[in-house]
Biotite code that builds the C-alpha atoms (Angstrom):
import biotite.structure as struc

atoms = struc.array([
    struc.Atom([-2.891, 16.307, -27.707], chain_id="A", res_id=1, res_name="MET", atom_name="CA", element="C"),
    struc.Atom([-6.579, 16.703, -26.466], chain_id="A", res_id=2, res_name="ALA", atom_name="CA", element="C"),
    struc.Atom([-6.223, 18.765, -22.665], chain_id="A", res_id=3, res_name="THR", atom_name="CA", element="C"),
    struc.Atom([-7.507, 16.575, -19.993], chain_id="A", res_id=4, res_name="ILE", atom_name="CA", element="C"),
    struc.Atom([-10.513, 18.441, -18.169], chain_id="A", res_id=5, res_name="VAL", atom_name="CA", element="C"),
    struc.Atom([-11.163, 17.862, -14.528], chain_id="A", res_id=6, res_name="HIS", atom_name="CA", element="C"),
    struc.Atom([-14.759, 18.633, -14.869], chain_id="A", res_id=7, res_name="GLY", atom_name="CA", element="C"),
    struc.Atom([-17.207, 19.050, -12.310], chain_id="A", res_id=8, res_name="PHE", atom_name="CA", element="C"),
    struc.Atom([-20.766, 20.549, -13.426], chain_id="A", res_id=9, res_name="ASP", atom_name="CA", element="C"),
    struc.Atom([-22.456, 20.425, -10.293], chain_id="A", res_id=10, res_name="TRP", atom_name="CA", element="C"),
    struc.Atom([-20.090, 18.634, -7.279], chain_id="A", res_id=11, res_name="PRO", atom_name="CA", element="C"),
    struc.Atom([-21.497, 17.017, -4.628], chain_id="A", res_id=12, res_name="ASP", atom_name="CA", element="C"),
    struc.Atom([-18.506, 19.060, -3.002], chain_id="A", res_id=13, res_name="ARG", atom_name="CA", element="C"),
    struc.Atom([-16.078, 21.629, -3.669], chain_id="A", res_id=14, res_name="VAL", atom_name="CA", element="C"),
    struc.Atom([-13.680, 23.559, -1.028], chain_id="A", res_id=15, res_name="VAL", atom_name="CA", element="C"),
    struc.Atom([-10.455, 24.984, -0.551], chain_id="A", res_id=16, res_name="VAL", atom_name="CA", element="C"),
    struc.Atom([-8.323, 23.072, 2.134], chain_id="A", res_id=17, res_name="GLY", atom_name="CA", element="C"),
    struc.Atom([-4.865, 23.420, 3.733], chain_id="A", res_id=18, res_name="ALA", atom_name="CA", element="C"),
    struc.Atom([-2.579, 20.527, 4.890], chain_id="A", res_id=19, res_name="VAL", atom_name="CA", element="C"),
    struc.Atom([0.238, 21.087, 7.079], chain_id="A", res_id=20, res_name="GLY", atom_name="CA", element="C"),
    struc.Atom([1.289, 23.671, 10.062], chain_id="A", res_id=21, res_name="ASP", atom_name="CA", element="C"),
    struc.Atom([0.895, 27.415, 9.553], chain_id="A", res_id=22, res_name="PRO", atom_name="CA", element="C"),
    struc.Atom([3.885, 29.043, 8.055], chain_id="A", res_id=23, res_name="GLY", atom_name="CA", element="C"),
    struc.Atom([4.215, 25.607, 5.662], chain_id="A", res_id=24, res_name="SER", atom_name="CA", element="C"),
    struc.Atom([0.611, 24.519, 4.555], chain_id="A", res_id=25, res_name="ARG", atom_name="CA", element="C"),
    struc.Atom([0.148, 23.605, 1.364], chain_id="A", res_id=26, res_name="THR", atom_name="CA", element="C"),
    struc.Atom([-3.434, 24.842, -0.046], chain_id="A", res_id=27, res_name="PHE", atom_name="CA", element="C"),
    struc.Atom([-5.527, 22.724, -2.510], chain_id="A", res_id=28, res_name="TYR", atom_name="CA", element="C"),
    struc.Atom([-8.839, 23.001, -4.557], chain_id="A", res_id=29, res_name="LEU", atom_name="CA", element="C"),
    struc.Atom([-10.609, 19.657, -4.146], chain_id="A", res_id=30, res_name="GLN", atom_name="CA", element="C"),
    struc.Atom([-13.842, 18.746, -5.742], chain_id="A", res_id=31, res_name="ALA", atom_name="CA", element="C"),
    struc.Atom([-15.960, 16.125, -5.722], chain_id="A", res_id=32, res_name="ARG", atom_name="CA", element="C"),
    struc.Atom([-18.807, 14.240, -7.136], chain_id="A", res_id=33, res_name="SER", atom_name="CA", element="C"),
    struc.Atom([-19.785, 10.692, -5.922], chain_id="A", res_id=34, res_name="GLY", atom_name="CA", element="C"),
    struc.Atom([-16.435, 8.535, -5.763], chain_id="A", res_id=35, res_name="ASN", atom_name="CA", element="C"),
    struc.Atom([-14.413, 10.924, -7.693], chain_id="A", res_id=36, res_name="ARG", atom_name="CA", element="C"),
    struc.Atom([-12.148, 13.688, -6.126], chain_id="A", res_id=37, res_name="VAL", atom_name="CA", element="C"),
    struc.Atom([-10.035, 16.181, -7.954], chain_id="A", res_id=38, res_name="VAL", atom_name="CA", element="C"),
    struc.Atom([-7.016, 18.047, -6.048], chain_id="A", res_id=39, res_name="SER", atom_name="CA", element="C"),
    struc.Atom([-5.002, 20.863, -7.460], chain_id="A", res_id=40, res_name="VAL", atom_name="CA", element="C"),
    struc.Atom([-2.281, 22.807, -5.210], chain_id="A", res_id=41, res_name="SER", atom_name="CA", element="C"),
    struc.Atom([-2.875, 26.523, -4.904], chain_id="A", res_id=42, res_name="LEU", atom_name="CA", element="C"),
    struc.Atom([-0.851, 29.648, -3.270], chain_id="A", res_id=43, res_name="GLU", atom_name="CA", element="C"),
    struc.Atom([-2.569, 30.782, -0.628], chain_id="A", res_id=44, res_name="LYS", atom_name="CA", element="C"),
    struc.Atom([-2.598, 34.505, -2.350], chain_id="A", res_id=45, res_name="GLU", atom_name="CA", element="C"),
    struc.Atom([-4.445, 32.433, -5.271], chain_id="A", res_id=46, res_name="GLN", atom_name="CA", element="C"),
    struc.Atom([-6.673, 30.599, -2.971], chain_id="A", res_id=47, res_name="SER", atom_name="CA", element="C"),
    struc.Atom([-7.459, 34.233, -0.881], chain_id="A", res_id=48, res_name="ALA", atom_name="CA", element="C"),
    struc.Atom([-7.496, 35.642, -3.769], chain_id="A", res_id=49, res_name="LEU", atom_name="CA", element="C"),
    struc.Atom([-10.416, 33.543, -5.706], chain_id="A", res_id=50, res_name="LEU", atom_name="CA", element="C"),
    struc.Atom([-12.573, 33.846, -2.751], chain_id="A", res_id=51, res_name="ALA", atom_name="CA", element="C"),
    struc.Atom([-12.520, 37.473, -2.505], chain_id="A", res_id=52, res_name="GLU", atom_name="CA", element="C"),
    struc.Atom([-13.243, 37.251, -6.436], chain_id="A", res_id=53, res_name="LYS", atom_name="CA", element="C"),
    struc.Atom([-15.902, 35.171, -6.254], chain_id="A", res_id=54, res_name="ILE", atom_name="CA", element="C"),
    struc.Atom([-17.731, 37.221, -3.034], chain_id="A", res_id=55, res_name="GLU", atom_name="CA", element="C"),
    struc.Atom([-17.166, 40.013, -5.587], chain_id="A", res_id=56, res_name="GLU", atom_name="CA", element="C"),
    struc.Atom([-19.430, 38.571, -8.561], chain_id="A", res_id=57, res_name="ILE", atom_name="CA", element="C"),
    struc.Atom([-22.210, 37.057, -5.713], chain_id="A", res_id=58, res_name="LEU", atom_name="CA", element="C"),
    struc.Atom([-22.371, 40.999, -4.697], chain_id="A", res_id=59, res_name="ASP", atom_name="CA", element="C"),
    struc.Atom([-22.949, 42.525, -8.340], chain_id="A", res_id=60, res_name="GLN", atom_name="CA", element="C"),
    struc.Atom([-25.559, 39.839, -9.093], chain_id="A", res_id=61, res_name="LEU", atom_name="CA", element="C"),
    struc.Atom([-27.444, 40.854, -5.940], chain_id="A", res_id=62, res_name="MET", atom_name="CA", element="C"),
    struc.Atom([-27.260, 44.250, -7.147], chain_id="A", res_id=63, res_name="ARG", atom_name="CA", element="C"),
    struc.Atom([-28.849, 43.324, -10.330], chain_id="A", res_id=64, res_name="SER", atom_name="CA", element="C"),
    struc.Atom([-32.395, 44.161, -10.480], chain_id="A", res_id=65, res_name="ASP", atom_name="CA", element="C"),
    struc.Atom([-34.494, 42.038, -8.432], chain_id="A", res_id=66, res_name="GLY", atom_name="CA", element="C"),
    struc.Atom([-31.793, 39.563, -7.665], chain_id="A", res_id=67, res_name="ASN", atom_name="CA", element="C"),
    struc.Atom([-32.924, 37.012, -10.345], chain_id="A", res_id=68, res_name="PRO", atom_name="CA", element="C"),
    struc.Atom([-30.714, 34.265, -9.382], chain_id="A", res_id=69, res_name="VAL", atom_name="CA", element="C"),
    struc.Atom([-31.546, 34.538, -5.653], chain_id="A", res_id=70, res_name="SER", atom_name="CA", element="C"),
    struc.Atom([-27.992, 34.875, -4.607], chain_id="A", res_id=71, res_name="VAL", atom_name="CA", element="C"),
    struc.Atom([-28.070, 34.635, -0.723], chain_id="A", res_id=72, res_name="PRO", atom_name="CA", element="C"),
    struc.Atom([-26.329, 37.519, 1.070], chain_id="A", res_id=73, res_name="ALA", atom_name="CA", element="C"),
    struc.Atom([-24.915, 35.628, 3.903], chain_id="A", res_id=74, res_name="VAL", atom_name="CA", element="C"),
    struc.Atom([-23.470, 31.480, 3.400], chain_id="A", res_id=75, res_name="THR", atom_name="CA", element="C"),
    struc.Atom([-26.620, 29.313, 4.170], chain_id="A", res_id=76, res_name="PRO", atom_name="CA", element="C"),
    struc.Atom([-26.857, 27.399, 7.229], chain_id="A", res_id=77, res_name="ILE", atom_name="CA", element="C"),
    struc.Atom([-26.668, 24.354, 5.512], chain_id="A", res_id=78, res_name="GLU", atom_name="CA", element="C"),
    struc.Atom([-24.086, 24.595, 3.145], chain_id="A", res_id=79, res_name="LEU", atom_name="CA", element="C"),
    struc.Atom([-21.628, 25.740, 5.361], chain_id="A", res_id=80, res_name="VAL", atom_name="CA", element="C"),
    struc.Atom([-18.660, 22.667, 5.089], chain_id="A", res_id=81, res_name="ASP", atom_name="CA", element="C"),
    struc.Atom([-16.365, 22.655, 7.841], chain_id="A", res_id=82, res_name="ASN", atom_name="CA", element="C"),
    struc.Atom([-14.861, 19.072, 7.352], chain_id="A", res_id=83, res_name="ASP", atom_name="CA", element="C"),
    struc.Atom([-11.264, 18.643, 5.997], chain_id="A", res_id=84, res_name="PRO", atom_name="CA", element="C"),
    struc.Atom([-10.140, 17.841, 2.823], chain_id="A", res_id=85, res_name="LEU", atom_name="CA", element="C"),
    struc.Atom([-11.175, 14.212, 1.310], chain_id="A", res_id=86, res_name="GLU", atom_name="CA", element="C"),
    struc.Atom([-7.862, 12.070, 1.998], chain_id="A", res_id=87, res_name="GLN", atom_name="CA", element="C"),
    struc.Atom([-5.759, 10.755, 0.730], chain_id="A", res_id=88, res_name="PRO", atom_name="CA", element="C"),
    struc.Atom([-5.058, 14.456, -0.989], chain_id="A", res_id=89, res_name="VAL", atom_name="CA", element="C"),
    struc.Atom([-2.867, 13.888, -4.075], chain_id="A", res_id=90, res_name="ASP", atom_name="CA", element="C"),
    struc.Atom([-2.640, 17.053, -6.545], chain_id="A", res_id=91, res_name="ALA", atom_name="CA", element="C"),
    struc.Atom([-3.198, 16.675, -10.131], chain_id="A", res_id=92, res_name="GLU", atom_name="CA", element="C"),
    struc.Atom([-1.333, 19.759, -10.768], chain_id="A", res_id=93, res_name="PHE", atom_name="CA", element="C"),
    struc.Atom([0.074, 23.009, -9.122], chain_id="A", res_id=94, res_name="ARG", atom_name="CA", element="C"),
    struc.Atom([-2.502, 25.818, -10.176], chain_id="A", res_id=95, res_name="THR", atom_name="CA", element="C"),
    struc.Atom([-0.511, 28.374, -12.223], chain_id="A", res_id=96, res_name="GLY", atom_name="CA", element="C"),
    struc.Atom([-3.392, 30.520, -14.097], chain_id="A", res_id=97, res_name="VAL", atom_name="CA", element="C"),
    struc.Atom([-7.115, 30.727, -12.769], chain_id="A", res_id=98, res_name="MET", atom_name="CA", element="C"),
    struc.Atom([-9.903, 32.320, -14.123], chain_id="A", res_id=99, res_name="SER", atom_name="CA", element="C"),
    struc.Atom([-13.139, 32.887, -12.589], chain_id="A", res_id=100, res_name="LEU", atom_name="CA", element="C"),
    struc.Atom([-16.687, 33.304, -14.476], chain_id="A", res_id=101, res_name="GLY", atom_name="CA", element="C"),
    struc.Atom([-20.290, 33.355, -14.324], chain_id="A", res_id=102, res_name="TRP", atom_name="CA", element="C"),
    struc.Atom([-22.353, 31.056, -16.416], chain_id="A", res_id=103, res_name="ASP", atom_name="CA", element="C"),
    struc.Atom([-25.991, 33.150, -16.906], chain_id="A", res_id=104, res_name="PRO", atom_name="CA", element="C"),
    struc.Atom([-27.460, 29.766, -18.476], chain_id="A", res_id=105, res_name="SER", atom_name="CA", element="C"),
    struc.Atom([-27.229, 27.491, -15.545], chain_id="A", res_id=106, res_name="THR", atom_name="CA", element="C"),
    struc.Atom([-26.854, 30.614, -12.840], chain_id="A", res_id=107, res_name="ALA", atom_name="CA", element="C"),
    struc.Atom([-23.214, 29.132, -11.735], chain_id="A", res_id=108, res_name="GLN", atom_name="CA", element="C"),
    struc.Atom([-19.664, 30.461, -10.725], chain_id="A", res_id=109, res_name="VAL", atom_name="CA", element="C"),
    struc.Atom([-17.257, 28.572, -13.247], chain_id="A", res_id=110, res_name="VAL", atom_name="CA", element="C"),
    struc.Atom([-13.508, 28.413, -11.632], chain_id="A", res_id=111, res_name="ILE", atom_name="CA", element="C"),
    struc.Atom([-10.774, 27.086, -14.237], chain_id="A", res_id=112, res_name="GLU", atom_name="CA", element="C"),
    struc.Atom([-7.590, 26.349, -12.719], chain_id="A", res_id=113, res_name="ALA", atom_name="CA", element="C"),
    struc.Atom([-4.459, 25.399, -15.284], chain_id="A", res_id=114, res_name="TYR", atom_name="CA", element="C"),
    struc.Atom([-1.357, 24.220, -14.388], chain_id="A", res_id=115, res_name="PRO", atom_name="CA", element="C"),
    struc.Atom([1.515, 26.055, -13.678], chain_id="A", res_id=116, res_name="LEU", atom_name="CA", element="C"),
    struc.Atom([3.818, 26.104, -16.636], chain_id="A", res_id=117, res_name="VAL", atom_name="CA", element="C"),
    struc.Atom([7.933, 26.905, -16.538], chain_id="A", res_id=118, res_name="LEU", atom_name="CA", element="C"),
    struc.Atom([9.380, 27.982, -19.676], chain_id="A", res_id=119, res_name="VAL", atom_name="CA", element="C"),
    struc.Atom([13.368, 28.004, -19.618], chain_id="A", res_id=120, res_name="GLU", atom_name="CA", element="C"),
    struc.Atom([14.396, 31.621, -20.959], chain_id="A", res_id=121, res_name="GLY", atom_name="CA", element="C"),
    struc.Atom([17.198, 32.408, -23.175], chain_id="A", res_id=122, res_name="ASP", atom_name="CA", element="C"),
    struc.Atom([20.075, 33.623, -20.212], chain_id="A", res_id=123, res_name="ALA", atom_name="CA", element="C"),
    struc.Atom([21.796, 35.536, -22.925], chain_id="A", res_id=124, res_name="GLY", atom_name="CA", element="C"),
    struc.Atom([18.491, 37.076, -24.253], chain_id="A", res_id=125, res_name="ASN", atom_name="CA", element="C"),
    struc.Atom([16.826, 38.386, -20.836], chain_id="A", res_id=126, res_name="SER", atom_name="CA", element="C"),
    struc.Atom([16.132, 42.007, -21.720], chain_id="A", res_id=127, res_name="SER", atom_name="CA", element="C"),
    struc.Atom([13.455, 40.795, -24.048], chain_id="A", res_id=128, res_name="GLU", atom_name="CA", element="C"),
    struc.Atom([10.350, 39.237, -23.224], chain_id="A", res_id=129, res_name="MET", atom_name="CA", element="C"),
    struc.Atom([8.664, 36.961, -25.463], chain_id="A", res_id=130, res_name="GLU", atom_name="CA", element="C"),
    struc.Atom([5.151, 35.693, -25.205], chain_id="A", res_id=131, res_name="ARG", atom_name="CA", element="C"),
    struc.Atom([5.109, 32.126, -25.633], chain_id="A", res_id=132, res_name="ILE", atom_name="CA", element="C"),
    struc.Atom([1.704, 30.223, -25.928], chain_id="A", res_id=133, res_name="GLU", atom_name="CA", element="C"),
    struc.Atom([1.491, 26.824, -24.579], chain_id="A", res_id=134, res_name="VAL", atom_name="CA", element="C"),
    struc.Atom([-1.436, 24.615, -24.819], chain_id="A", res_id=135, res_name="GLU", atom_name="CA", element="C"),
    struc.Atom([-2.477, 23.111, -21.074], chain_id="A", res_id=136, res_name="PRO", atom_name="CA", element="C"),
    struc.Atom([-2.058, 19.605, -20.994], chain_id="A", res_id=137, res_name="THR", atom_name="CA", element="C"),
    struc.Atom([-4.406, 19.393, -18.566], chain_id="A", res_id=138, res_name="GLU", atom_name="CA", element="C"),
    struc.Atom([-6.912, 21.494, -16.062], chain_id="A", res_id=139, res_name="MET", atom_name="CA", element="C"),
    struc.Atom([-9.704, 22.048, -13.752], chain_id="A", res_id=140, res_name="MET", atom_name="CA", element="C"),
    struc.Atom([-13.234, 23.426, -14.282], chain_id="A", res_id=141, res_name="MET", atom_name="CA", element="C"),
    struc.Atom([-15.746, 23.286, -11.717], chain_id="A", res_id=142, res_name="VAL", atom_name="CA", element="C"),
    struc.Atom([-19.263, 24.952, -11.912], chain_id="A", res_id=143, res_name="ARG", atom_name="CA", element="C"),
    struc.Atom([-21.269, 25.764, -8.769], chain_id="A", res_id=144, res_name="ILE", atom_name="CA", element="C"),
    struc.Atom([-24.446, 27.798, -8.259], chain_id="A", res_id=145, res_name="PRO", atom_name="CA", element="C"),
    struc.Atom([-25.005, 30.609, -5.713], chain_id="A", res_id=146, res_name="VAL", atom_name="CA", element="C"),
    struc.Atom([-25.311, 29.709, -2.537], chain_id="A", res_id=147, res_name="GLY", atom_name="CA", element="C"),
    struc.Atom([-22.403, 27.046, -2.873], chain_id="A", res_id=148, res_name="THR", atom_name="CA", element="C"),
    struc.Atom([-19.973, 29.484, -4.114], chain_id="A", res_id=149, res_name="ALA", atom_name="CA", element="C"),
    struc.Atom([-21.265, 31.575, -0.950], chain_id="A", res_id=150, res_name="ARG", atom_name="CA", element="C"),
    struc.Atom([-20.226, 28.922, 1.166], chain_id="A", res_id=151, res_name="ALA", atom_name="CA", element="C"),
    struc.Atom([-17.171, 28.099, -0.661], chain_id="A", res_id=152, res_name="PHE", atom_name="CA", element="C"),
    struc.Atom([-16.088, 31.737, -0.825], chain_id="A", res_id=153, res_name="ALA", atom_name="CA", element="C"),
    struc.Atom([-16.326, 31.613, 2.936], chain_id="A", res_id=154, res_name="GLN", atom_name="CA", element="C"),
    struc.Atom([-14.737, 28.868, 3.934], chain_id="A", res_id=155, res_name="ARG", atom_name="CA", element="C"),
    struc.Atom([-11.720, 29.582, 1.927], chain_id="A", res_id=156, res_name="THR", atom_name="CA", element="C"),
    struc.Atom([-11.232, 33.269, 3.172], chain_id="A", res_id=157, res_name="LEU", atom_name="CA", element="C"),
    struc.Atom([-11.368, 31.447, 6.948], chain_id="A", res_id=158, res_name="GLU", atom_name="CA", element="C"),
    struc.Atom([-9.137, 29.008, 6.009], chain_id="A", res_id=159, res_name="VAL", atom_name="CA", element="C"),
    struc.Atom([-6.265, 31.497, 4.446], chain_id="A", res_id=160, res_name="VAL", atom_name="CA", element="C"),
    struc.Atom([-7.125, 33.180, 7.765], chain_id="A", res_id=161, res_name="GLY", atom_name="CA", element="C"),
    struc.Atom([-6.046, 30.622, 10.209], chain_id="A", res_id=162, res_name="ALA", atom_name="CA", element="C"),
    struc.Atom([-2.542, 31.118, 9.594], chain_id="A", res_id=163, res_name="GLY", atom_name="CA", element="C"),
    struc.Atom([0.064, 32.269, 11.238], chain_id="A", res_id=164, res_name="ARG", atom_name="CA", element="C"),
    struc.Atom([-0.900, 35.822, 13.390], chain_id="A", res_id=165, res_name="PRO", atom_name="CA", element="C"),
    struc.Atom([0.497, 39.053, 11.205], chain_id="A", res_id=166, res_name="ILE", atom_name="CA", element="C"),
    struc.Atom([2.011, 41.445, 13.428], chain_id="A", res_id=167, res_name="CYS", atom_name="CA", element="C"),
    struc.Atom([0.843, 45.020, 13.716], chain_id="A", res_id=168, res_name="SER", atom_name="CA", element="C"),
    struc.Atom([4.055, 46.741, 13.874], chain_id="A", res_id=169, res_name="ASP", atom_name="CA", element="C"),
    struc.Atom([5.662, 45.338, 10.321], chain_id="A", res_id=170, res_name="CYS", atom_name="CA", element="C"),
    struc.Atom([2.701, 43.405, 8.526], chain_id="A", res_id=171, res_name="GLY", atom_name="CA", element="C"),
    struc.Atom([4.972, 40.537, 8.393], chain_id="A", res_id=172, res_name="THR", atom_name="CA", element="C"),
    struc.Atom([3.364, 36.908, 9.835], chain_id="A", res_id=173, res_name="PRO", atom_name="CA", element="C"),
    struc.Atom([4.433, 35.937, 13.321], chain_id="A", res_id=174, res_name="ILE", atom_name="CA", element="C"),
    struc.Atom([6.613, 32.752, 13.358], chain_id="A", res_id=175, res_name="ASP", atom_name="CA", element="C"),
    struc.Atom([5.834, 30.541, 16.125], chain_id="A", res_id=176, res_name="PRO", atom_name="CA", element="C"),
    struc.Atom([9.329, 30.455, 17.627], chain_id="A", res_id=177, res_name="GLU", atom_name="CA", element="C"),
    struc.Atom([9.051, 34.107, 17.713], chain_id="A", res_id=178, res_name="GLY", atom_name="CA", element="C"),
    struc.Atom([9.405, 36.990, 15.293], chain_id="A", res_id=179, res_name="HIS", atom_name="CA", element="C"),
    struc.Atom([11.968, 39.744, 14.935], chain_id="A", res_id=180, res_name="VAL", atom_name="CA", element="C"),
    struc.Atom([11.309, 42.891, 12.392], chain_id="A", res_id=181, res_name="HIS", atom_name="CA", element="C"),
    struc.Atom([13.779, 45.444, 11.484], chain_id="A", res_id=182, res_name="ALA", atom_name="CA", element="C"),
    struc.Atom([13.067, 48.995, 13.124], chain_id="A", res_id=183, res_name="LEU", atom_name="CA", element="C"),
    struc.Atom([13.578, 51.905, 11.129], chain_id="A", res_id=184, res_name="PRO", atom_name="CA", element="C"),
    struc.Atom([16.776, 53.668, 10.760], chain_id="A", res_id=185, res_name="ASP", atom_name="CA", element="C"),
    struc.Atom([15.385, 56.643, 12.260], chain_id="A", res_id=186, res_name="ASP", atom_name="CA", element="C"),
    struc.Atom([14.661, 55.842, 15.465], chain_id="A", res_id=187, res_name="ILE", atom_name="CA", element="C"),
])
């Protein structure tokens, strides 16, 4: 069976956004071209890592001889997108594996998201790991130019950072109803 590709070569909009209250948010990668909108759910950590890796690619391209693809050092003001996700948010799938690349022929960052695949293991043989190749039933592929990629990364990091504050003592998120962390035994 052929893989269904939710492809966006030059989307009108591509963002990561979150739905829900801090501590119980669901993150989404969402792309729109015209009236067509596709969303896939992500983990918070996937969102942050995606943005960080896009920044690394863009920074590396900027350092190339003379910055030939005109990568902006900061997000161009006209590309800032602080609007909420397009509604309704209906995820096509929950993202498992993602890949990130650069297409020099079009000067675009390429994001690919594949569904999470859960495989039941043989409980009696847990000491041996077996690699299982699974053909994805669908995927999302988004291709974006460098300015849009810079704006995407900035927004994504802001969305991820808008969650619960981090405890300076133990480094874990602080819940709205309070926070208790274990003290070291030697105190």
